Steps between C-alpha positions, in 0.01 A plus 500: 500500500228662290149358501280680248196448280639510145298642207397244243711551181338499158667251271250545220669488160777266619502132411586227749828443317585874523430508872722194549783674311445804715547293817812346358647838409422633852644179646189445706456144639150374573349253743159377613400406854232241558372559856280181500797279414751724685733501203686741273578452133769713336589585143864449383625852597340502849626146550855609413481794743395276789703201398194274477361279221277660238148383413466278808280532810727605785382497862457858628718432806783379271460818290507718811824338620671680214440830679784634709438431872530870587225587253253225588326698776434791269379255238267323742352833614442606140333173406282512815389851409442386139273220601318684781125590449581875480836481332606599151494236225853603380831487679831653384820377677873522443676222687805275501485145373733207448526287185581131509874574524452724799568818297336808643266700281276800550156454349211738454186294533142606428205280572126525438252272667177376346193375691194294422199609298348673804829675576514343845831635632509231764564241225770603253510276194817596314758770449721622215860578592728730288872511598797707371861442595616841638831377637713746295287793606512407866873449492545841334291655772696328773825611337372857493410484871846373582660778295285762673590356839871495410473862371339614825769314697785649302349852513481483886860375511607776265341768714676354807837506320455861385407606851801322638734666250366844582544441879858371460604776266360767723732376781807495272444803272501870525177678398675618183623152399180314589291570182770381256593200712139401543425530125817298430370217724150510346650470150700196617177356639325565169772310316458220740128495438564484123735204548265310726202560274652247262455213740500154347347184647849430642530838673759769435857460384769633732723612210213696336420673827859615541528599132193716530660696782814568292305683229517855658878465533571468129686832509713374785642212297248223482753303296715489812251286691536127464217261592568129532292224658241234438130561460338557840122523519362755743167591653351846454591602855863384478539670160383829648746478786795401281425787255497754779834363635659517153382854447660613824828322424509646148424848630779471748739377229410795273559751780805359683606170350593332171251678283622842618830433318624250247431190711295184450242307698479122495170352617506123525281245665499123534310229677680317781289215633179657626643852506545783253825688516521842333810713484533864401860603432604851389848567363695773320321792659621755752624367839216427736478487880251403770225769513476694826126457531232254377278664234170409349657290221705292740186429704310387189787262406557355843188525711244441219712229333555312825134517606359407158738217410634388837831591343848534644622823343857627532626841381874555456678819405859415387674788325478335162119492504183433687386136541180333605436135576150360548418143593135405545278188477404446137137435604480863624508617137272230356170581334199431730371221273830309516527494879403153632329526846 
């Protein structure tokens, strides 16, 4: 709320018609308050903004009912100050209103009060109201605030993920291997950020998230990876987790599995009732066997996947190739906006 004494503009040289055109161009609606009759009269544009009839005397209390309930206290305080003996004669407010269909609008309203010949501030006579619909501007500002909040949230999450990667790699790497392995994970995370930056109103696409992680393995035979499954919309958080899991699985395949030889990887998923079932099957590579110890990659795939999705994850190591089976509630992947409480 801004209550100020406005300088008087000089309209000399402009005709009445030119000033009216100027108001139309600026989309300024006008109204007049009659304090003796306790009525408000609006021009067509102001009447459209408030959803009230134009050119008719409207009771002030009916006019004030158009103001959003949460903004009425601020409005009442501003008007009280405006009409007080020591208050300013001009008020400038941005508040929410409803039109006749209940549609919410943001309106910037400026009002100037006029008194009797003796300027007795205890007896206001009339006021001129100028209103501008600023809904688009307010929505843009709200959208910006949401984006900034989301950016802060994701940045904090990203820092947490990086710290976790560093701690886990330190436990499972030699000092000599740590820098390269850490950079490799950060690059995977960067690819994940790039994929999730293209979020749509429907969230992220599971296939796109997996495809993005395949990119660094072009030289390992990208054409030997087959992806099949329906569109599955994912939240930002679930997309990050799935991308990290895929990167670890692909890294393992390039080192020890199908991508280290002439093999293939089949990645399929399907919806079964309320669950998502995803299967990762490697074939045609060198013989595989159960690893002797659990490394960082296995922990990412099993522990993080189970905790994030509530998933049942099974790892199998038949000689013909590594296999993974993941079954999780479909709602664990869903974008936040599509989850019904």
